[in-house]
ZAMARGU-4260 file (C-alpha; in steps of 0.2 Angstrom, whole numbers, plus 5000, padded with zeros to 4 digits):
<rodrens>
0) 5574/5103/5222 | 5591/5108/5215 | 5601/5124/5219 | 5607/5137/5207 | 5620/5150/5207
5) 5607/5163/5202 | 5598/5172/5217 | 5581/5180/5216 | 5578/5192/5230 | 5562/5199/5236
10) 5558/5217/5230 | 5546/5219/5244 | 5546/5210/5261 | 5535/5211/5276 | 5536/5200/5291
15) 5524/5203/5306 | 5531/5202/5323 | 5516/5190/5327 | 5523/5177/5313 | 5529/5162/5322
20) 5535/5147/5311 | 5530/5135/5325 | 5512/5140/5321 | 5512/5137/5302 | 5499/5123/5305
25) 5487/5138/5309 | 5492/5148/5294 | 5486/5149/5276 | 5499/5152/5262 | 5493/5162/5246
30) 5503/5162/5230 | 5500/5172/5214 | 5512/5170/5200 | 5515/5173/5182 | 5530/5172/5170
35) 5535/5189/5177 | 5532/5189/5195 | 5529/5179/5211 | 5519/5185/5226 | 5516/5176/5242
40) 5508/5181/5258 | 5503/5172/5274 | 5487/5174/5284 | 5482/5168/5301 | 5468/5156/5296
45) 5457/5160/5312 | 5456/5179/5310 | 5463/5182/5292 | 5477/5194/5299 | 5491/5197/5288
50) 5507/5189/5294 | 5520/5190/5280 | 5521/5197/5262 | 5534/5195/5249 | 5535/5200/5231
55) 5548/5195/5217 | 5551/5200/5199 | 5556/5185/5189 | 5569/5185/5175 | 5561/5180/5159
60) 5575/5183/5146 | 5577/5168/5134 | 5594/5163/5142 | 5587/5163/5159 | 5577/5149/5168
65) 5559/5142/5166 | 5546/5148/5178 | 5548/5132/5189 | 5567/5134/5189 | 5564/5152/5195
70) 5552/5145/5209 | 5566/5132/5214 | 5578/5146/5216 | 5566/5156/5228 | 5561/5141/5238
75) 5577/5132/5240 | 5584/5144/5253 | 5568/5151/5260 | 5565/5150/5278 | 5546/5145/5278
80) 5539/5142/5260 | 5544/5124/5259 | 5535/5119/5275 | 5523/5104/5274 | 5513/5110/5289
85) 5502/5124/5281 | 5484/5123/5285 | 5480/5129/5267 | 5489/5133/5251 | 5481/5143/5238
90) 5489/5146/5221 | 5483/5159/5208 | 5490/5158/5190 | 5490/5174/5181 | 5491/5172/5162
95) 5480/5176/5146 | 5473/5158/5145 | 5456/5159/5153 | 5437/5160/5148 | 5421/5163/5159
100) 5406/5152/5155 | 5388/5152/5162 | 5386/5137/5173 | 5370/5132/5164 | 5379/5130/5148
105) 5394/5120/5154 | 5397/5102/5148 | 5412/5093/5155 | 5416/5084/5138 | 5419/5101/5130
110) 5430/5109/5143 | 5445/5110/5132 | 5435/5116/5117 | 5428/5131/5127 | 5445/5137/5131
115) 5452/5133/5114 | 5438/5144/5106 | 5442/5158/5118 | 5460/5158/5114 | 5457/5156/5095
120) 5471/5142/5094 | 5474/5124/5098 | 5480/5120/5116 | 5498/5115/5117 | 5502/5097/5122
125) 5510/5103/5139 | 5494/5113/5144 | 5483/5107/5158 | 5465/5114/5158 | 5457/5117/5175
130) 5440/5123/5181 | 5436/5135/5195 | 5417/5137/5200 | 5409/5152/5206 | 5392/5145/5212
135) 5385/5161/5219 | 5388/5170/5202 | 5383/5154/5192 | 5399/5155/5181 | 5414/5144/5179
140) 5432/5150/5175 | 5440/5138/5163 | 5459/5141/5162 | 5475/5132/5158 | 5494/5133/5162
145) 5509/5123/5159 | 5507/5105/5167 | 5525/5107/5174 | 5518/5121/5186 | 5505/5110/5193
150) 5517/5095/5195 | 5530/5106/5203 | 5518/5112/5217 | 5512/5094/5220 | 5530/5089/5222
155) 5534/5103/5234 | 5518/5100/5244 | 5514/5082/5242 | 5504/5080/5258 | 5493/5096/5256
160) 5477/5099/5246 | 5482/5114/5235 | 5468/5125/5229 | 5471/5132/5212 | 5463/5146/5203
165) 5466/5158/5189 | 5470/5176/5194 | 5454/5182/5186 | 5444/5172/5199 | 5454/5180/5213
170) 5450/5197/5206 | 5432/5193/5203 | 5430/5187/5221 | 5439/5203/5228 | 5429/5214/5217
175) 5412/5207/5223 | 5418/5209/5241 | 5424/5227/5238 | 5412/5235/5227 | 5400/5249/5230
180) 5384/5251/5220 | 5393/5252/5203 | 5412/5249/5203 | 5425/5245/5190 | 5441/5237/5195
185) 5456/5238/5184 | 5471/5227/5188 | 5487/5231/5178 | 5501/5219/5173 | 5516/5222/5163
190) 5508/5224/5146 | 5489/5221/5150 | 5475/5225/5161 | 5461/5215/5168 | 5444/5224/5168
195) 5430/5219/5180 | 5414/5228/5183 | 5402/5224/5197 | 5384/5232/5199 | 5374/5230/5215
200) 5385/5214/5220 | 5383/5206/5203 | 5397/5203/5190 | 5393/5213/5175 | 5409/5211/5165
205) 5426/5203/5165 | 5440/5203/5152 | 5458/5206/5149 | 5466/5218/5136 | 5483/5220/5130
210) 5488/5238/5127 | 5503/5248/5123 | 5499/5266/5126 | 5488/5276/5139 | 5477/5281/5124
215) 5474/5262/5121 | 5469/5260/5139 | 5457/5274/5139 | 5449/5268/5123 | 5446/5251/5129
220) 5439/5257/5146 | 5427/5269/5138 | 5422/5257/5124 | 5417/5244/5136 | 5407/5256/5147
225) 5398/5263/5131 | 5393/5245/5126 | 5386/5242/5144 | 5378/5259/5144 | 5387/5265/5159
230) 5390/5284/5161 | 5408/5288/5166 | 5402/5299/5180 | 5391/5286/5187 | 5404/5272/5191
235) 5418/5271/5204 | 5435/5266/5196 | 5447/5257/5207 | 5465/5254/5201 | 5476/5240/5207
240) 5493/5231/5201 | 5507/5240/5192 | 5501/5258/5193 | 5503/5273/5204 | 5496/5291/5204
245) 5511/5297/5194 | 5509/5285/5179 | 5504/5291/5162 | 5490/5278/5163 | 5483/5285/5179
250) 5484/5303/5173 | 5475/5300/5157 | 5461/5290/5165 | 5459/5304/5177 | 5455/5316/5163
255) 5441/5305/5157 | 5434/5297/5172 | 5430/5308/5187 | 5429/5295/5201 | 5446/5286/5198
260) 5456/5281/5214 | 5471/5270/5217 | 5465/5255/5227 | 5460/5256/5246 | 5472/5253/5260
265) 5466/5241/5273 | 5482/5235/5282 | 5490/5250/5291 | 5506/5241/5295 | 5509/5239/5276
270) 5508/5258/5274 | 5519/5260/5289 | 5532/5249/5280 | 5530/5259/5264 | 5522/5244/5255
275) 5509/5249/5242 | 5494/5237/5246 | 5485/5241/5230 | 5498/5230/5220 | 5492/5214/5228
280) 5475/5207/5226 | 5467/5196/5240 | 5476/5202/5255 | 5460/5205/5264
</rodrens>
């Protein structure tokens, strides 16, 4: 990987005193990335304890580098990301290009067409389509990303079996594990939010909305709940990602939905280090 004069430093960094580079063969590396951000964390495979967490904002201006060039800048001087000894590497890709399909309706020869129909436009030549199965839910997540992203990770970890998924799959799995009787999960990106509703352990709804104002956000949330015949006072609302209790989005949601809460904290050591756990999905 080539070096570059640009430096991309972590905005958030946590390293447990129990992390030991000599034991990387016992660790799992999780990565979530979009064109705007790169998150990575390390867990002990045996007990799922969190050992490290880093978060980066990526430059996206036209004069700056591509996503893979930004990744090269982060990786080239990093003390442990480039290791080839990881027990597992999982990569979640966060973008708009995905669709969910019932497993019973899936036909492999139409894989690209399902996604093309959902996007409303033809796929680009450099897009690679992948499929993630959720057998317990009897659905498939069909998604795509630039082929160069998959190729880049295969070059970085040539000896490892990398597991890929779309970010919505990560959020769905998290929501199923974390839900109460009737719970809605909203994950906020820079200009969009992903909306998942779980009822009695079953996935009821999943979609992503682009929005510009808090009023747009509340409209979409209430519209979906109305269509699903869910009363606002009967559902728990959990918020994750780029949101906090002082944001206009949170304040307006709280006016219309009585059970709104910023996501739960399960890692006390992150709280002790003033790291907001709700900004990261999949730590537990």
